[in-house]
N, C-alpha and C positions, 0 to 999 in steps of 0.2 A: 754197574749198569751193563746189561747184556746188549750185545750187538751195537756197541757205541764206540766210534772212532772220531774223536774231536778233530784231529788234524785233517783227516780225510774230508770231513764235513766243511771245514773252513776252506780247504783247497777246492772242493767242488763248487762252493759259492764263488770263490775268486775266479774260477774258470769262466763263469758267466759275466761277473762284474768287469773283468778285464776286457770284455768285448763291448764295453759301454759305447765307445766312439763309433764302432761299426753299427751297433744297434740303433743309436740315435741318428746316424746318417740315413738309415732306411726311412725313419720318420721324417727327416728333412726332405728327402726326395719325394715322399708321398705328398707332403704338404705343398711343396713347390709345384707339383703337377696338378694338385687339387683332386677332390673326390666328392661324390654326392652321398656316400654311405660307407660306414664301417660295418663289416659283416663278419661274425664269428661262426665258424662251423667246424665240427669234428665229431668224434664218436665217444660216447660214454664219459669217463672221467676227464678225458682231454678237453671236451667242450666245457664241462663243469669248471675246470681250472680257469678258463678264460672268462666265464660269465660274470664274475665280480667286476671285471673291467668294462663290460657292457654297462653295468650299473653305474660305475664311476663316470663314464662318458655321459650317461643320461643325467646324472645329478649335477655335474660340473659344467656342462656346456649345452649348446643347442645343436651339436653335431648329430645328424641322423645315424642311428645305430640299431642293429638287429642281430639275432642269432637263431640258428636252427641246428638240430642234430642232423648229421650228414645224410642218414638214411631217409629222413623226411624230405630234405631238400631235393634229393634225387627224384623222388616220386611226386612231390607237390610243387616244386619250384618256389620262387619268391619274386613277386612282381615289383618289389622295391629295388631289386638289383638291376644295374645297368652296366654298360661298358666303362663307365666312369667310377664304378665302385671299387672298394678295396676289401679283400677277404683275408682273414687270418685263420690258419689251420695248424693243428698240432697232432703229432703222432710220434710216440717213442720209437717205434720201429721204422716209421716212414713208409710203411706199406699197408696200413690198415685199409681193408677193402672198401668200406663205405666212404672213408675220407678221400681215398684216391678217386673214386667215382665222382664225388662232389667236386674235387679239384678239376677233373676233366669237364664237368658240366659248366663250372664257372669260367674255365679257360675258353670254352666255345663262345661265351657271351662277351669275352674280352676283359673280364675282371682281372685286376692286378692281384696276384697271390703272394702272401707273405707266410712262409711256413716255418714252424719251429719243430725240429726233429732231433732224435737222439743219436742217429747214425748218419755218416756222410754218404753221399752218392745214392740216396734212396730214391724210389719212384716219386715220392712227394717233392723232394728237392728238385728233381728234374723238371717237374711241371711248374715250379714256382718262379716268380720274378725275383723274389728275395728269399733268403733262407738263413736262419740261425741254427747252427748245430751245437747242441749243449752237451753231448756225450754223457759223462757222469755228473755234469753240473747240476746243482740243485740250489734253491727251488726254481722250477720253470717260471713261476710267477714273476721272478726278478726281471726276466726278459720283457714281460708285458708292463711292468712298472716303468721301464725305460722307454719302450716303444710307444705305449699309449700316453704316458706322461709327457713325452716330448711333443706328441701331436697336440695334446691339450695346451701345452705351452705356446705352440705356434698359433693357436686359436684364442690366445689371451684368456684361457679358462683355468690355467694352473700357473700363475705368475711366479710362484715359489718353487717351481719344478727343479731348477738347477741346484738349489740348496738341498731340496729333498733327495735328489739323485746323488749329491755329494755324500749325504749322510747314509745313503744305502750301502756305502762301502763298509760301514760298521755293522750292518745287519747280520751278516753271516756269523760273526762271533756272538752277537746277541742271541741269535736263534739257537746256538749251541747251549747257551746258558738257560734258555727257556726249556730245553730238553732236560737239562740237569734239574732245574726247579720242579719240573712236572713228573719226573720218573717215578718217584715213590707212590704218588697218587695213582698214576697210570698202572703201575704194577698191581696195587691193591684192587683197582677196578677190574683188571683182567682176571686176576685170581678169583674174585668174587662172582663175576657174571659170565664167564666164558661158557658155562653150561646152560644158560638161560634158554628156554624153548622159544622165546619170542622177545624181540627188542624193538623199542620205538626210539628213533633218533630225530631230533628236532633242531631247527636253526632258522635264521631269518636273514634277509638282505644279502650281504656279501658272504655270509656263512651258510646260507641255504644250499648253495652248490656244494659246499664242503660236507654238510650233513648228508646230502643225497649221494655224493660220490664215495664218501668213506663207507657208508652203510652198504652200498652196492659193490664197489670195486675191491674193498678190503674184507669187510665182514662176510658178505655173501660170496663173492668170487674167490677170494683167497683163503677164507677160513670156513666157508660153508655154514655160517651162522645166520639163522633166519631173522630178518630185520625189515622193519618198515620205516621209511623216512617220510616226514611231513614238515611243512614249513610252519613257523610260529603263527603266521597269518591264518593258516588253514586249520590249525590244530583244534580250534574251538568250533569247527564246523563239521565234526564227524569223529575224529580220533579221540576226542575228549571222552567219549562214552566207553572207551576200552580201558580206562584207568581203573585199576584195582590195587589192593595192598601189595600184591606180589608181581605186578607188571613192571618190568625193567624199562626205565625211561632215561635217556641221555640227552641233555640239553646243552647246546653250544651257544654261548652268549657273546655277541659281537660288541665292538666299541663303535660301530657305525650308527647311522641314523635310525635304524630299526630296533635298537636295543630294547626300547620300551615294550615291544611285542614279546621279546624273550623273557623279560622280567614278569610279564603278565602270565606266561606259561609257567614259569618257575613258582610264582606265588600260588597258583592253583595246584600244580602237581605235587608240591611239597606236602599238601594236606590230603592227598588221595592215593599216594603210593609210598611204600617204604623203601623203594628201590630207585629213587631219583638221584642221578649224578649230574652235576653242573660243571662243565669245563668253561671257564670264563677267561677271555684274553686279558682282562684287566688284572688278573692275578700275577702276571708275569712281567718282570722288568725287562726293558730293552736299552741297555747301556749304549750311549752314542746316538740315540734316536730321539729327536725332539718330541715332546708330548703332543704337539699339534699334528704330527704326522701319523700317530698311532691309529687314527680312524681309518686310514687306508690299508693298514697292515694286518687286520684281523685274520684274513685267510692264511697268511704264512705263519703267523703266531700259532694259530690253531693246528695247522699242518704239522708244526714241530711238536706240539703236545701229543697229537694223535699218533705220530710216528712212534712215540714211546709206548702207547697202547699196543700198536702193531708188533713192535719188537719184543715186547713181553709176552704177547699172546702166542706168537709162534713157538716160543720156548715152553710155555705152560701147556699148550695143546699138542706139542710135538708135531706141529703141522706147518711146514715151511710156507711162507707167503708166495713161493714160486710154484706150488703144486696146483695143477688144474685137472679136472676130469674131462671137460668138453672144449673149453675155449682154446682155439687154435690146435685142437687135438684131432678134430674130424670135420667133415663137411656138414654144414647146417645152414 
């Protein structure tokens, strides 16, 4: 397997999980003081990474919750936000321009800010009331399973949280095995489709943000591959007309409550294109994780699978995932 270091991935996971007590303490403090809204805002893939947790809060509780991309928030505002609200912001660099401006906007209102960043002493950390620094720790979603899970627990909306969080200790090693299980299929996929002139990526529910962010932040931004993302719910209201025998379609199937929409897309697409690929989280074992918790873990399972697409792509295309032409290269 190319670009694969099992020990490093397990260590990176442990770096975040070992902060469990500190992360949960943030949730304890937020719940003790109370809040009227949980609000997620950031830029690009950083917001997409958080949006499944907005969905889980909506599904599992009556806690008010909302999200907006930071650039929109700065210009449009949000009348649901008050000085008693809590906002979550993420940025690998800790200095993403629009995210910083959103943090300043929220700070003026009096919103409590919880930031998740990749580097210490960043501008975003300085603006925040609470900050988790993950450095090389992955996946970032683990932080939110602990943060949001503990908040739901305090609201009697996730009574099984403590056992769930205990089992998450096993998830790092399990995701390594997901990568091993997925690699051969991902390599064949990358070899077969990397030159496609047009790609459609589809997902639903907690995997719609994954479909959106992977197509944008990896295929478009990092590999310059032309891609359209559409949700399974919207596929039949427009994009359906673009399917032909030679159109490349990639479908992500969740184990969450919207799976039936993915299956509907699959059942149609398989008869209308010869280039359909389905990546299904159900195909991958998770040793040490109870079956009942898998419905919450589709985003991290799929991220592990798609990482193998990415790692194989950059070798096949001889195009490093770190190369950019414009992003952070010039003013725009």
